[in-house]
C-alpha positions as CSV (number, residue, x, y, z in Angstrom):
1,M,89.9,117.6,80.1
2,N,92.6,120.2,80.6
3,E,89.8,122.6,81.6
4,I,88.1,121.6,84.8
5,L,84.4,121.4,83.8
6,N,82.0,122.9,86.4
7,F,78.4,121.9,86.0
8,G,76.8,125.1,87.3
9,A,79.1,127.3,85.2
10,Y,78.4,125.4,82.0
11,L,74.6,125.2,82.6
12,N,74.6,129.0,83.2
13,E,76.6,129.4,79.9
14,L,74.0,127.3,78.0
15,L,71.1,129.3,79.4
16,T,72.8,132.6,78.6
17,L,73.7,131.5,75.0
18,R,70.0,130.6,74.4
19,G,68.7,133.7,76.0
20,I,66.5,131.7,78.4
21,D,65.0,133.4,81.4
22,K,66.2,131.5,84.5
23,K,63.0,131.8,86.5
24,S,60.9,130.6,83.5
25,F,63.4,127.7,83.0
26,A,63.1,126.7,86.7
27,S,59.3,126.4,86.4
28,T,59.7,124.5,83.1
29,I,61.6,121.7,84.9
30,N,59.3,121.8,87.9
31,I,61.7,123.3,90.5
32,N,61.8,126.7,92.2
33,Y,64.3,129.4,91.3
34,S,66.3,129.0,94.6
35,Q,67.0,125.4,93.7
36,L,68.0,126.3,90.1
37,Y,70.3,129.0,91.7
38,R,72.0,126.2,93.8
39,F,72.5,124.2,90.6
40,L,74.0,127.2,88.8
41,S,76.4,127.9,91.7
42,S,77.3,124.2,92.0
43,E,76.1,124.2,95.6
44,Q,73.9,121.3,94.7
45,L,73.7,118.9,91.8
46,P,70.4,117.8,90.2
47,N,69.5,114.1,90.4
48,R,69.7,112.0,87.3
49,E,66.0,112.5,86.5
50,Q,66.4,116.3,86.8
51,L,69.5,116.2,84.7
52,N,67.7,114.3,81.9
53,E,64.9,116.9,82.1
54,I,67.4,119.8,81.8
55,C,69.0,118.2,78.7
56,E,65.6,117.5,77.1
57,R,64.3,121.1,77.7
58,L,67.5,122.7,76.4
59,N,67.4,120.6,73.2
60,L,71.1,120.2,73.3
61,R,73.4,119.3,70.4
62,A,75.4,116.1,70.7
63,S,78.6,118.0,71.7
64,E,76.8,120.1,74.3
65,Y,75.0,117.1,75.7
66,K,78.4,115.3,76.1
67,K,80.0,118.3,77.7
68,L,77.1,118.8,80.2
69,Q,77.3,115.1,81.2
70,E,81.1,115.4,81.7
71,S,80.7,118.6,83.7
72,Y,78.1,116.8,85.9
73,E,80.4,113.9,86.6
74,C,83.4,116.2,87.1
75,T,81.5,118.2,89.7
76,Q,80.2,115.0,91.3
77,Y,83.4,112.9,91.5
78,G,86.2,115.3,90.6
79,W,87.8,115.7,87.2
80,E,90.7,113.4,88.1
81,I,88.3,110.5,88.8
82,V,86.4,111.1,85.5
83,Y,89.5,111.5,83.4
84,G,91.1,108.5,85.1
85,R,88.1,106.3,84.4
86,K,88.2,107.3,80.8
87,L,92.0,106.7,80.7
88,I,91.6,103.2,82.1
89,T,88.6,102.3,79.9
90,D,90.5,103.4,76.8
91,M,93.6,101.5,78.1
92,L,91.6,98.3,78.4
93,K,89.8,98.7,75.1
94,R,93.2,99.3,73.4
95,L,94.5,96.1,75.0
96,D,91.5,94.2,73.7
97,N,92.2,95.3,70.1
98,C,95.8,95.9,70.5
99,R,97.2,93.8,67.6
100,D,95.0,95.6,65.1
101,G,95.0,98.9,66.9
102,L,98.7,99.9,66.7
103,T,98.7,102.5,63.9
104,Y,101.5,104.8,65.0
105,E,103.4,106.4,62.1
106,Y,106.6,108.4,62.3
107,T,109.1,109.7,59.7
108,L,112.2,111.7,60.6
109,E,114.9,113.2,58.5
110,K,118.2,112.2,60.1
111,R,119.9,115.3,61.4
112,W,122.5,114.8,64.2
113,P,124.3,117.8,65.5
114,Q,127.5,118.3,63.6
115,H,130.9,118.8,65.2
116,K,134.5,118.6,64.2
117,N,136.1,115.2,63.7
118,T,135.9,113.9,67.2
119,G,134.1,111.0,68.9
120,I,132.3,113.3,71.4
121,I,129.6,115.6,70.2
122,P,128.0,118.1,72.7
123,V,124.3,118.8,72.2
124,R,123.4,122.2,73.7
125,S,119.6,122.8,73.1
126,K,116.4,121.0,74.0
127,A,115.4,120.9,70.3
128,D,118.6,119.2,69.4
129,V,118.4,116.8,72.3
130,L,115.0,115.6,71.3
131,N,116.0,115.4,67.6
132,T,119.0,113.3,68.6
133,V,116.8,110.9,70.6
134,L,114.4,110.4,67.7
135,S,117.2,110.2,65.1
136,L,119.0,107.5,67.1
137,L,115.7,105.5,67.4
138,D,115.0,106.0,63.7
139,S,118.5,104.8,62.8
140,V,117.6,101.4,64.4
141,R,114.5,101.2,62.3
142,Q,116.3,102.0,59.1
143,N,119.4,99.8,59.7
144,D,119.4,96.9,57.3
145,D,122.5,95.2,58.8
146,S,122.0,91.5,59.4
147,E,123.8,91.5,62.7
148,A,121.6,91.6,65.9
149,A,120.8,95.1,67.2
150,S,120.5,95.9,70.9
151,L,119.0,99.1,72.3
152,N,119.3,100.2,75.9
153,L,117.1,103.1,77.2
154,I,116.6,105.0,80.4
155,L,113.8,107.4,79.5
156,Q,110.5,108.6,80.8
157,P,108.0,108.0,78.0
158,D,106.3,111.4,78.2
159,I,106.7,112.4,74.6
160,K,104.3,110.9,72.0
161,D,107.0,110.9,69.2
162,F,109.2,108.5,71.3
163,I,106.3,106.0,71.8
164,S,105.3,106.3,68.2
165,I,108.7,105.6,66.7
166,L,109.5,102.8,69.3
167,T,106.2,101.1,68.4
168,K,107.1,101.4,64.7
169,I,110.5,99.9,65.3
170,L,108.9,97.0,67.3
171,N,106.3,96.4,64.6
172,E,108.8,96.4,61.7
173,T,111.4,94.2,63.5
174,T,108.7,91.7,64.6
175,T,107.3,91.4,61.0
176,A,110.8,91.1,59.5
177,K,111.9,88.8,62.4
178,R,115.0,90.8,62.9
179,A,117.1,90.0,65.9
180,L,116.4,93.1,68.0
181,S,116.6,93.4,71.8
182,V,115.2,96.5,73.5
183,R,115.6,97.1,77.2
184,H,113.9,100.2,78.6
185,I,114.2,101.5,82.2
186,I,111.3,103.7,83.3
187,R,111.4,106.2,86.1
188,F,108.1,106.5,87.9
189,K,108.0,109.7,89.8
190,D,106.1,109.3,93.0
191,N,106.7,112.9,94.0
192,L,104.7,114.0,90.9
193,L,102.1,111.4,91.7
194,K,101.3,113.1,94.9
195,K,100.5,116.3,93.0
196,N,98.8,114.6,90.1
197,R,97.6,111.1,90.6
198,L,97.2,110.6,86.8
199,H,100.9,111.2,85.9
200,N,102.0,107.6,86.4
201,L,98.8,106.2,85.0
202,K,99.3,108.1,81.8
203,I,102.8,106.6,81.5
204,L,101.3,103.2,82.0
205,D,98.7,104.0,79.2
206,Y,101.6,104.7,76.9
207,L,103.4,101.4,77.8
208,L,100.6,98.8,77.7
209,P,100.5,98.3,74.0
210,L,104.3,97.6,74.0
211,S,103.8,94.6,76.2
212,F,102.6,92.7,73.1
213,F,106.3,92.8,72.0
214,E,107.5,91.1,75.1
215,S,109.9,88.8,73.3
216,V,111.7,91.9,71.9
217,Y,110.9,94.6,74.4
218,G,111.9,94.3,78.1
219,A,110.5,97.1,80.3
220,Y,111.9,97.6,83.8
221,Y,111.0,100.3,86.3
222,S,112.2,102.0,89.4
223,T,111.1,104.9,91.6
224,E,114.5,105.5,93.0
225,K,117.2,107.8,91.8
226,F,120.0,105.7,90.4
227,T,123.5,105.8,92.0
228,T,126.3,103.8,90.5
229,E,130.0,103.5,90.9
230,T,130.7,105.7,87.9
231,Y,128.0,108.3,88.5
232,E,128.0,109.2,92.2
233,T,124.7,111.1,91.9
234,F,122.1,110.7,89.3
235,F,122.4,108.4,86.3
236,P,121.2,110.5,83.3
237,N,118.8,109.7,80.6
238,F,120.6,107.3,78.3
239,I,120.3,105.6,74.9
240,S,122.8,103.1,73.6
241,I,122.6,101.4,70.2
242,D,124.6,98.3,69.2
243,S,127.4,99.3,71.6
244,K,128.5,101.6,68.8
245,T,126.6,104.8,69.7
246,A,125.5,106.2,73.1
247,F,123.7,109.4,74.0
248,V,123.4,110.7,77.6
249,F,121.3,113.8,78.3
250,S,119.8,115.6,81.3
251,E,116.4,115.0,82.7
252,D,115.1,118.4,81.5
253,C,116.5,117.5,77.9
254,E,118.4,120.9,77.8
255,H,121.8,119.4,77.1
256,G,123.5,116.1,76.3
257,I,126.6,114.3,74.9
258,L,126.6,112.0,71.9
259,Y,129.4,109.3,71.9
260,T,130.2,107.9,68.4
261,S,132.0,104.7,67.5
262,R,135.4,106.4,68.3
263,C,134.5,106.2,72.0
264,R,134.0,102.4,72.3
265,E,135.6,102.3,75.8
266,I,133.2,105.0,77.2
267,I,130.2,103.3,75.5
268,T,131.2,99.9,77.0
269,L,131.5,101.5,80.5
270,L,128.1,103.2,80.1
271,N,126.5,99.9,79.1
272,E,128.0,98.2,82.1
273,E,126.5,100.9,84.3
274,F,123.2,100.5,82.6
275,N,123.3,96.7,83.3
276,K,123.9,97.4,87.0
277,V,120.9,99.8,87.2
278,C,118.8,97.3,85.2
279,A,119.6,94.5,87.7
280,D,118.2,96.7,90.5
281,C,114.9,97.4,88.7
282,L,111.7,95.3,88.6
283,P,110.4,94.0,85.3
284,L,107.1,95.6,84.2
285,F,105.8,92.8,81.9
286,F,105.7,89.1,82.7
287,N,104.7,86.2,80.5
288,L,103.4,83.3,82.7
289,E,102.5,81.2,79.6
290,N,99.4,79.3,81.1
291,Y,96.7,79.4,83.6
292,E,98.4,77.1,86.0
293,R,101.5,79.3,86.3
294,Q,99.4,82.4,86.6
295,S,97.2,80.8,89.3
296,L,100.2,79.6,91.3
297,F,101.9,83.0,91.0
298,M,98.8,84.7,92.4
299,Y,98.6,82.0,95.1
300,E,102.2,82.7,96.2
301,Y,101.7,86.5,96.1
302,E,98.4,86.4,98.1
303,Q,100.2,84.4,100.8
304,M,102.9,87.1,101.0
305,I,100.7,90.2,101.0
306,K,98.0,90.6,103.6
307,A,95.7,93.1,101.9
308,D,92.3,93.6,100.4
309,T,91.8,92.1,96.9
310,V,89.8,93.2,93.8
311,L,89.1,90.7,91.0
312,L,87.4,92.1,87.9
313,S,86.4,89.3,85.5
314,P,83.9,90.6,82.9
315,E,82.8,87.0,82.0
316,N,81.9,84.6,84.8
317,S,85.0,83.7,86.8
318,F,84.7,83.6,90.6
319,Y,86.8,82.0,93.4
320,T,83.9,80.7,95.4
321,L,83.8,77.4,93.5
322,P,83.1,74.2,95.6
323,V,86.4,72.4,96.0
324,D,84.7,69.0,95.8
325,L,83.4,69.9,92.4
326,I,86.9,70.7,91.1
327,R,88.2,67.4,92.4
328,K,85.3,65.6,90.7
329,K,86.0,67.2,87.4
330,A,89.7,66.3,87.7
331,S,88.9,62.6,88.5
332,K,86.7,62.5,85.3
333,Q,89.6,64.0,83.4
334,Y,87.7,67.2,82.5
335,L,90.6,69.0,84.1
336,S,94.3,68.1,84.2
337,K,95.6,67.3,87.6
338,E,97.9,70.3,87.5
339,E,95.1,72.7,86.6
340,A,92.8,71.3,89.2
341,Q,95.5,71.7,91.9
342,A,96.2,75.3,90.8
343,I,92.5,76.2,91.0
344,I,92.0,74.4,94.4
345,K,95.0,76.3,95.8
346,R,93.6,79.6,94.7
347,V,90.1,78.9,96.0
348,E,91.5,77.7,99.4
349,T,93.8,80.7,99.7
350,F,91.0,83.0,98.7
351,R,88.8,81.6,101.5
352,E,91.6,81.7,104.0
353,R,92.3,85.4,103.3
354,L,88.7,86.3,103.6
355,K,89.0,85.6,107.4
356,K,91.2,88.7,107.7
357,N,91.0,90.7,104.5
358,K,88.2,92.0,102.3
359,A,87.7,90.8,98.7
360,L,85.6,92.3,95.9
361,E,84.7,90.2,92.9
362,I,83.2,91.8,89.8
363,V,81.4,89.9,87.0
364,S,78.9,90.9,84.4
365,L,75.2,90.1,84.9
366,K,75.2,88.7,81.4
367,G,78.2,86.4,82.2
368,L,76.5,85.1,85.3
369,K,73.3,84.4,83.3
370,N,75.3,82.7,80.5
371,F,76.9,80.4,83.0
372,A,73.4,79.5,84.3
373,V,72.4,78.5,80.8
374,T,75.5,77.0,79.3
375,G,77.3,75.7,82.4
376,R,80.7,76.9,81.0
377,L,83.2,78.6,83.3
378,L,85.2,80.4,80.6
379,I,88.4,81.2,82.5
380,H,88.8,77.6,83.6
381,G,89.0,76.2,80.1
382,D,86.6,73.4,79.2
383,I,84.9,72.9,82.5
384,Q,81.2,72.1,81.7
385,A,78.9,72.1,84.7
386,S,75.7,70.0,84.7
387,K,72.4,71.5,85.9
388,S,72.9,70.2,89.4
389,E,76.5,71.4,89.4
390,R,75.4,74.9,88.3
391,I,72.9,75.1,91.1
392,S,75.6,73.9,93.6
393,I,78.1,76.5,92.3
394,L,75.6,79.4,92.4
395,K,74.3,78.4,95.9
396,E,77.9,78.4,97.1
397,L,78.3,81.9,95.6
398,L,75.0,82.9,97.3
399,D,76.3,81.7,100.7
400,F,79.4,83.9,100.3
401,V,77.3,87.0,99.4
402,K,75.0,86.4,102.4
403,E,77.3,85.1,105.1
404,W,80.8,86.4,104.4
405,Q,80.9,90.0,105.4
406,N,84.5,90.4,104.0
407,Y,83.2,89.2,100.6
408,T,81.5,91.5,98.1
409,L,80.2,90.7,94.6
410,Y,79.3,93.4,92.0
411,L,77.3,92.6,88.9
412,M,77.9,94.9,85.9
413,K,75.1,96.0,83.7
414,E,75.5,96.8,80.0
415,E,76.1,100.5,80.6
416,N,79.2,99.8,82.8
417,P,82.4,101.1,81.2
418,F,84.1,97.7,81.9
419,Y,81.2,95.6,80.6
420,N,82.7,94.5,77.3
421,T,86.3,94.3,78.4
422,D,87.8,91.0,77.5
423,L,90.4,91.1,80.3
424,A,90.7,90.1,83.9
425,V,92.1,92.7,86.3
426,Y,93.4,91.7,89.8
427,T,94.6,94.1,92.4
428,I,96.1,93.2,95.8
429,G,96.0,96.2,98.1
430,S,98.4,98.8,96.7
431,E,101.0,96.2,96.1
432,L,100.1,94.5,92.9
433,L,98.1,95.2,89.7
434,Y,97.8,92.2,87.3
435,I,96.0,92.4,83.9
436,V,95.3,89.2,81.9
437,P,94.2,89.7,78.3
438,S,91.8,87.3,76.5
439,V,90.0,86.0,79.6
440,S,87.5,84.0,77.5
441,G,90.3,81.9,76.1
442,Y,92.1,82.1,79.4
443,K,95.4,82.9,77.6
444,T,97.9,84.5,79.9
445,T,100.5,85.5,77.3
446,D,101.1,89.2,77.2
447,N,99.9,89.7,80.7
448,I,101.0,92.7,82.7
449,I,102.2,92.8,86.3
450,I,102.8,96.1,88.0
451,R,104.3,96.5,91.5
452,N,104.5,100.2,91.7
453,R,102.4,101.5,94.6
454,G,101.4,104.8,93.0
455,I,100.2,103.1,89.8
456,V,98.3,100.4,91.7
457,E,96.6,103.0,94.0
458,S,95.6,105.2,91.0
459,F,94.3,102.2,89.0
460,T,92.3,100.9,92.0
461,D,90.8,104.3,92.8
462,F,89.7,104.9,89.2
463,M,88.5,101.4,88.6
464,H,86.3,101.6,91.7
465,S,84.9,104.9,90.4
466,G,83.5,103.1,87.4
467,F,80.9,101.2,89.5
468,T,77.7,103.0,90.5
469,R,74.1,102.1,91.3
470,Q,73.2,103.2,87.8
471,N,75.6,100.8,85.9
472,S,76.0,98.0,88.4
473,I,74.1,96.0,91.1
474,I,76.3,96.7,94.1
475,D,73.8,96.3,97.0
476,R,74.5,93.0,98.8
477,N,70.8,92.1,99.2
478,E,70.0,93.0,95.6
479,V,72.9,90.8,94.4
480,A,71.6,87.9,96.5
481,S,68.1,88.4,95.1
482,V,69.5,88.2,91.5
483,I,71.4,85.0,92.2
484,E,68.3,83.4,93.9
485,G,66.2,84.3,90.8
486,I,68.8,82.7,88.5
487,V,68.9,79.5,90.6
488,R,65.0,79.3,90.5
489,N,65.1,79.6,86.7
490,I,67.5,76.7,86.4
């Protein structure tokens, strides 16, 4: 995707490579030459039927077909949107299969810069700085000492080797149950985000798999430049291991200083400054343990932030449930009192916020139909709705679609990129992004909460771009008609 694909330019290239006369080709696909000229100059895009006709007549190879489709979407939406949609889809897929999908490998021959017998070693080239970073990380992985190891980092995770080796460390220490503590401060660069909206999103993509090691790996973030008592200006990139070794280096990785065990006082001071910086940062990953805590957290946050909401639940969760039905299930002990209270608070808060703010809920068409047949609301545990209760829940949903102008429901079709995602995604304005893995089992361990405006805005934009009339039912009247049909079938 480094090259910005232009539909007209690529179509022209395909016609030229095949030696096809453009006027003849225009008549072959039942358009005049002037319209084909507009396609080739990207003044106009063909509709989907014309695009399919073009692909069929050109008898494209699989790689050419894929590239032409990508160029079409890049020209239609912009390459950032197309790339971002792919980035997020891959991100969510990797979260779905994360425990089996971490296959990073890294080997490194330990080679620290040599210096005379002092405790301070200057590092004067970018190659040596990067080698020192990776060597220090690798030394943690190879260390067989029984004592607990701690690792402090201030580093932007832009280099693949860093993520690879850190993941390997976390995998090995988790398997061996070594006592390892990793704290990592991330700088999100909003100034770069303005130039390239994908920058922070790519960093998030690197970090999401590491959230599965939350008991070992603590990630914190800031968009501010750090100032501390010791460093009056900018706190440099920093790695400290076991309070015995520390490495500070410039943001451009051109030079650094390695402190060995001879410099314990300096290392202690650096770690104290790291702790001050860390105290001012926000945690990137939360573990809310259960649905009740997750629901109450969202309830509290929704009360604080007055902004539009998006809830993507690929299965069949929606917050238009009748409150009376929840109370009835609790009275018959299908639900614990605590869980019922959490759901009721969320539903009531959701309705209250709709008076002033817009909300979009997204579920799969299959999930909605499965609920109509089985009566199971997956995200709410073991709630089983009878036939009359299913009709009541769906009629309540239908009323929201028809009567609440601030409420919108999208139904995903099978071709939607988020269709098979086993995660719930919540966004509240540009203030909060919340990803909950394993929706169908409604586990909330390993969930991810982001409160960085640039990331949330990017994620929201790209997520919205994944819903079109081709892969979703997004028209209000069509959605209402589908729900009415499902109710009739029950």
